[in-house]
N, C-alpha and C positions, 0 to 999 in steps of 0.2 A: 259445059266442060266435057261431058261424055261424048258429044259430037266432035269436039276438037281433038279428042283422043282417038277418034275413029270407031268408037263404040256405039254404032248407030242403033243396033237392036236394044241395047240397054237404055239409050236415050228415049226411044219410043216407049219402052215400058215405063220409064220414069215419068214421061209426060202423061201417062194414063193414071198415075197416082196423084190424088188430090190432098191427102192428109198427112203424108210422110215424105221425107226426102228419100232418094234412092239409097240402097245400102252401100256402105263402104266395104266392098267385098275383099279388098286386100287383107285387112286385119282379120276379118272373120275366117277367110281361107287359111291364113297363117295359123290361127288358133286351132282350126280343125286339123291341120296337118301335124300339129304337135300333141294333140289330145285325141288320138284316133278312136279311143273307146269311151269318149265322153258324150253324154246326151246333150242336146241343145234345147234351150228354152227360149221361146219368143214371147215377149210381153207387150201387150198393147193397152193403152188407157185413154180415156176420154173424160172430160169434165174439168180439166185444168187448162184448157186452151187460152183463156184470157189472162193467165198468170205467167208472165214472161220471166220472172225472177223469184227467188226464194222469198225476198222481202214482200213481194206482191202476194204470195201465198199466205204469209203470216198475217198480212193486213186483211185478208179475206176470210179468216177463221172467225166464226164458223162458216163453212162453205154453204152457199145458197143452192148449189146444184149437186146432185150425186156424182161421185167419181166412180166410173165403171172400169174394171180391169179384167182382162182376159189373158190367160197364158196357154201356150201349147207346148207340150214336151215331145220332142222327136228323139226316139232311141237311136243310138249311134249306128245300129244295124240298118236303119232306114235313111242314113245320110249317104248321098252318092259319093263315089270315089273319083278323084280327078278334079283339078281346079276349074275346068270349063263347066263340068257338070254341077259342081258346087256353086259356081257363079249363077247359073240358071236357077238352081234350087233356091238360092237366097233371094233372087228377084221374085220368084214365085211366092215365097213366104211374105216378102214385103207387100206384094199385091194383096195377099190374103189379109194381112194386118190392116192395110189401107181400106179394104172393103169393110172389115169389121168396124173400124173407126167410123166410117161413113154411115153404117147402119145403126150405130149406137151413140153417136154424138148428140150431146144435149143441145137444145136451142141456145143461141147466143144470149148472154146475159143482157138484159135491158139496162142501159145506163140511165140513172136518174140523177138530176142535179142535186148537189149537196144542199142540205138545209142551211139557211142563213144563221 
């Protein structure tokens, strides 16, 4: 989709990310433009990759693997001004989140056959 829109730089960045989808920058930039003095918090987690729905989460309790969560707070004074700069900034953060997930991801759960 990014290439079809002519966003070749963003497409290349997205291809380098293995654990997250690229950011939806339109909504984020719109939020930044209306809340100019708001800090931004980025949250990453790992350990729930095998659970594709809330029902799967409930069936998996208690969890067999730890869930790791990391957050970063960016003060509004450190957020760039201008939509192009903010777009680049968001992609840079998504790459950071992707890297963190890659470094902290739990090994895949071993599927065992159900008992008879």
